[in-house]
C-alpha positions as CSV (number, residue, x, y, z in Angstrom):
1,M,186.8,-60.3,107.0
2,R,187.9,-62.7,104.3
3,V,191.5,-62.6,103.1
4,W,192.2,-64.1,99.7
5,V,195.6,-65.6,99.4
6,T,197.0,-66.4,96.0
7,P,198.2,-70.0,96.0
8,P,202.0,-70.4,95.4
9,R,201.5,-72.2,92.1
10,V,199.5,-69.2,90.7
11,N,202.2,-66.7,91.8
12,F,204.7,-68.9,90.0
13,V,202.7,-68.5,86.8
14,L,201.9,-64.7,87.2
15,R,205.4,-63.6,87.9
16,P,206.8,-64.2,84.4
17,I,203.7,-62.6,82.9
18,R,204.0,-59.5,85.0
19,Y,207.7,-59.3,84.2
20,L,207.0,-59.5,80.4
21,E,204.3,-56.8,80.8
22,A,206.8,-54.5,82.6
23,Q,209.4,-55.1,79.9
24,R,206.8,-54.4,77.1
25,A,205.9,-51.1,78.9
26,E,209.5,-50.1,79.2
27,L,210.2,-50.9,75.6
28,A,207.2,-48.8,74.5
29,R,208.5,-45.9,76.6
30,Q,211.9,-46.2,75.0
31,L,210.4,-46.3,71.5
32,R,208.5,-43.1,72.3
33,R,211.7,-41.4,73.4
34,V,213.5,-42.5,70.2
35,R,210.7,-41.2,68.0
36,K,210.8,-37.9,69.9
37,V,214.5,-37.6,69.4
38,Q,214.1,-38.5,65.7
39,M,211.5,-35.8,65.3
40,E,213.6,-33.2,67.0
41,H,216.7,-34.0,64.9
42,S,215.2,-35.0,61.5
43,E,216.3,-32.9,58.5
44,I,213.9,-30.3,57.3
45,E,213.2,-30.0,53.6
46,S,212.3,-26.3,53.3
47,F,212.3,-23.1,55.3
48,P,209.0,-21.5,56.4
49,A,208.4,-18.4,54.2
50,E,209.0,-16.0,57.1
51,V,212.3,-17.7,58.0
52,A,213.5,-17.6,54.3
53,R,212.8,-13.8,54.2
54,K,214.8,-13.2,57.3
55,L,217.8,-15.3,56.1
56,K,218.3,-13.0,53.0
57,T,221.4,-14.2,51.1
58,Y,223.3,-16.9,53.0
59,V,226.3,-19.2,52.6
60,Y,225.8,-22.9,53.4
61,R,227.7,-26.2,53.7
62,L,226.6,-29.7,53.0
63,I,228.1,-32.2,55.4
64,D,228.4,-36.0,55.2
65,P,227.1,-37.3,58.6
66,R,229.1,-40.5,58.3
67,N,232.4,-38.6,58.9
68,G,231.5,-35.0,59.5
69,E,233.2,-33.9,56.3
70,T,232.0,-30.8,54.5
71,F,231.7,-31.8,50.8
72,Y,230.0,-28.8,49.2
73,V,229.9,-25.0,49.8
74,G,227.3,-22.7,48.2
75,K,225.4,-19.5,48.4
76,G,221.7,-18.7,47.8
77,R,218.4,-17.5,49.0
78,G,215.1,-19.1,50.0
79,N,215.4,-22.9,49.8
80,R,218.5,-23.1,47.7
81,V,220.3,-25.2,50.3
82,F,217.8,-28.0,49.9
83,S,217.8,-28.0,46.1
84,H,220.7,-30.4,45.8
85,I,218.7,-33.2,47.6
86,R,215.8,-32.8,45.2
87,A,218.1,-32.8,42.2
88,E,219.7,-36.1,43.3
89,Q,216.3,-37.8,43.1
90,N,215.9,-36.9,39.4
91,L,219.3,-37.6,37.9
92,E,220.8,-40.7,36.5
93,G,224.0,-41.9,34.6
94,D,226.2,-39.2,33.1
95,D,224.2,-36.4,34.7
96,L,225.6,-37.4,38.1
97,D,228.4,-35.1,39.2
98,N,230.6,-35.8,42.3
99,K,228.3,-33.8,44.6
100,V,225.2,-35.7,43.5
101,K,227.0,-39.0,43.8
102,R,228.1,-38.2,47.3
103,I,224.5,-37.3,48.3
104,R,223.3,-40.6,46.8
105,E,225.9,-42.6,48.7
106,I,224.9,-40.9,52.0
107,R,221.2,-41.7,51.5
108,L,221.8,-45.2,50.4
109,A,223.8,-45.7,53.6
110,G,220.6,-44.8,55.5
111,F,221.7,-41.2,56.5
112,E,220.6,-37.7,55.5
113,V,222.8,-34.9,54.4
114,A,223.3,-32.3,57.1
115,H,222.6,-28.7,56.0
116,V,224.5,-25.9,57.8
117,I,223.8,-22.2,57.2
118,H,227.3,-20.9,57.8
119,R,226.5,-17.1,57.6
120,H,223.2,-15.4,56.7
121,G,221.7,-11.9,56.5
122,M,224.2,-10.8,53.8
123,D,224.0,-8.9,50.5
124,D,225.2,-10.8,47.4
125,K,228.6,-9.1,47.3
126,T,229.5,-10.1,50.9
127,A,228.1,-13.6,50.3
128,F,230.4,-14.1,47.3
129,E,233.4,-13.3,49.5
130,V,232.3,-15.6,52.4
131,E,231.6,-18.4,49.9
132,A,235.0,-18.0,48.3
133,A,236.8,-18.0,51.6
134,L,235.0,-21.2,52.7
135,I,235.8,-23.0,49.4
136,D,239.5,-22.1,50.0
137,A,239.3,-23.4,53.6
138,Y,237.8,-26.8,52.7
139,P,240.1,-28.7,50.2
140,G,238.6,-31.6,48.3
141,L,235.1,-30.1,47.9
142,T,232.8,-31.4,45.1
143,N,232.3,-27.8,43.8
144,I,233.0,-27.7,40.1
145,V,233.9,-24.0,40.1
146,G,236.1,-22.3,42.6
147,G,234.9,-19.5,44.7
148,A,234.4,-16.1,43.2
149,G,237.7,-14.3,43.2
150,S,239.7,-17.2,44.5
151,D,242.0,-17.2,41.4
152,D,243.3,-13.8,42.4
153,Y,242.5,-13.4,46.1
154,G,242.5,-17.0,47.4
155,V,244.8,-18.8,49.8
156,M,248.5,-17.9,49.4
157,H,251.7,-18.3,51.3
158,A,253.2,-15.1,52.7
159,K,256.1,-15.3,50.1
160,E,253.5,-15.6,47.3
161,I,251.8,-12.5,48.6
162,V,255.0,-10.5,48.5
163,G,256.0,-11.9,45.1
164,R,252.7,-11.0,43.6
165,Y,252.2,-7.5,45.0
166,A,255.8,-6.5,44.6
167,A,256.0,-7.6,41.0
168,E,255.9,-5.0,38.2
169,P,252.5,-4.8,36.4
170,A,252.6,-6.0,32.9
171,T,252.1,-3.6,30.0
172,F,250.4,-5.5,27.2
173,Q,251.9,-4.8,23.8
174,H,250.2,-7.8,22.1
175,K,246.7,-9.4,22.1
176,A,247.2,-11.6,25.2
177,L,244.8,-14.2,26.3
178,L,245.1,-14.7,30.1
179,I,244.3,-18.1,31.5
180,S,244.3,-18.8,35.3
181,V,245.8,-22.2,36.1
182,N,245.3,-22.1,39.9
183,R,243.3,-25.2,40.1
184,S,245.2,-27.5,37.6
185,V,248.9,-26.5,37.6
186,A,249.6,-28.7,40.7
187,E,248.5,-31.8,38.8
188,R,250.1,-31.3,35.4
189,S,252.9,-29.4,33.6
190,L,252.4,-25.7,33.1
191,Y,251.8,-26.2,29.4
192,D,249.2,-29.0,29.8
193,A,247.5,-27.0,32.6
194,T,247.2,-24.0,30.3
195,R,246.1,-25.6,27.1
196,F,243.2,-27.7,28.3
197,A,240.1,-27.3,28.5
198,W,238.2,-24.0,28.4
199,K,234.8,-22.6,27.6
200,I,236.0,-20.1,25.1
201,S,235.2,-18.6,21.6
202,K,237.4,-20.3,19.0
203,S,237.3,-17.3,16.7
204,K,238.3,-14.9,19.5
205,A,241.0,-17.3,20.9
206,K,242.6,-17.5,17.5
207,Q,243.1,-13.7,17.5
208,A,245.5,-14.0,20.5
209,D,249.2,-13.3,19.8
210,V,250.2,-15.0,23.0
211,I,248.6,-17.1,25.8
212,L,249.7,-16.2,29.3
213,A,249.3,-18.6,32.2
214,T,248.5,-16.8,35.4
215,K,248.6,-18.1,39.0
216,Q,246.9,-15.9,41.6
217,G,247.5,-12.7,39.6
218,L,251.1,-13.4,38.6
219,I,252.1,-14.3,35.0
220,V,254.0,-17.6,35.2
221,G,254.2,-18.8,31.6
222,A,253.8,-17.7,27.9
223,F,252.7,-19.9,25.0
224,V,251.7,-19.6,21.4
225,A,248.9,-21.7,19.9
226,H,249.1,-23.3,16.5
227,D,245.5,-24.4,16.6
228,W,242.4,-24.6,18.8
229,L,240.6,-28.0,18.9
230,D,237.6,-29.5,20.6
231,A,238.6,-30.9,24.0
232,T,238.3,-34.6,23.2
233,A,240.4,-37.6,24.0
234,A,241.1,-38.0,20.3
235,N,242.6,-34.5,20.0
236,F,244.3,-34.6,23.4
237,P,245.5,-38.2,24.2
238,G,245.5,-39.0,27.8
239,R,242.7,-36.5,28.6
240,E,239.0,-37.2,28.9
241,D,236.4,-35.7,26.7
242,S,235.2,-32.3,27.9
243,P,232.1,-31.4,25.8
244,G,231.6,-27.7,24.9
245,R,235.2,-26.9,25.7
246,L,238.4,-26.2,23.7
247,G,242.1,-26.7,24.0
248,F,245.1,-25.6,22.0
249,V,248.1,-27.2,20.5
250,G,251.2,-25.0,20.6
251,Q,254.6,-24.4,22.2
252,V,256.5,-22.2,24.6
253,A,256.4,-18.6,23.3
254,P,259.6,-17.0,21.9
255,A,261.9,-15.3,24.4
256,E,260.6,-11.9,23.4
257,F,257.2,-12.7,25.0
258,E,258.7,-14.2,28.1
259,R,260.9,-11.2,28.7
260,L,257.9,-8.8,28.3
261,Y,255.4,-10.7,30.5
262,V,256.6,-13.7,32.6
263,G,257.2,-12.7,36.2
264,K,255.0,-9.6,35.9
265,R,251.6,-9.2,37.6
266,V,248.3,-8.9,35.9
267,P,247.2,-5.2,36.1
268,D,244.3,-4.4,38.4
269,E,242.0,-3.4,35.6
270,Y,242.0,-7.1,34.3
271,R,241.3,-8.5,37.8
272,K,237.7,-7.7,38.7
273,R,237.1,-8.8,42.3
274,G,234.5,-11.5,42.6
275,A,235.0,-12.8,39.0
276,A,235.1,-16.6,38.7
277,N,235.9,-16.9,35.0
278,P,239.5,-18.1,34.5
279,I,239.7,-16.6,30.9
280,K,240.4,-12.9,30.3
281,Y,241.2,-10.9,27.1
282,T,243.5,-7.9,26.9
283,W,241.9,-6.6,23.7
284,G,238.4,-5.7,22.7
285,R,237.4,-4.5,26.2
């Protein structure tokens, strides 16, 4: 029987080659594992039809994967949760709001927005309540509008709860325009927070005898308007243009109005649960 022995010099040459081949094979295995993980964790772009039907109405969160921060809360059906990503791809310049800008920053950094369905299988009324509660729970969101009902039923300290529900309901003896200042009063004076800037009918606003600022259902200020103007920087120095909105120029209301209304709570008939509009009229209802 013949036995072939590899000469030492040949072994010396083959060893590095075999080592490189083993390394190449291991690298290939690692790449396959990475691709498998990527496939398992890649973001989907739509729900299968059967899944969408079973979800019914749902509330969702958009999360920045760079820091785990929830930056948007919404509600919807079908593929609503994915619509913001598609919108980002088609908007430029002034059309970019904070939410879309955040999505673009995430994608430019090489990441994808995480979509979380927070609660599903709901009717619309329940979904509005869940959405509003989540918006209250995540300060600093890019949502332009607060959650439905958050002006009247949002986050409050225990003392605020007592003050609001123990207060005597107002009896309106004038045409009063009610403006909720929940979202802006912490940043500006009560007058500035009340007078700027609202989507409102100028002709109807001019009919008001008094403008009452409300905070979570409690009347906290009374003003009279001398004029309603377009919400522009020219008309309101120090403020940015707000197309399609109005603001008023006026002053604190006479003591008669303050005595009648300030410190009273907005009657229940003017506080429809789930309503998101910060403007309410006490006449022509």
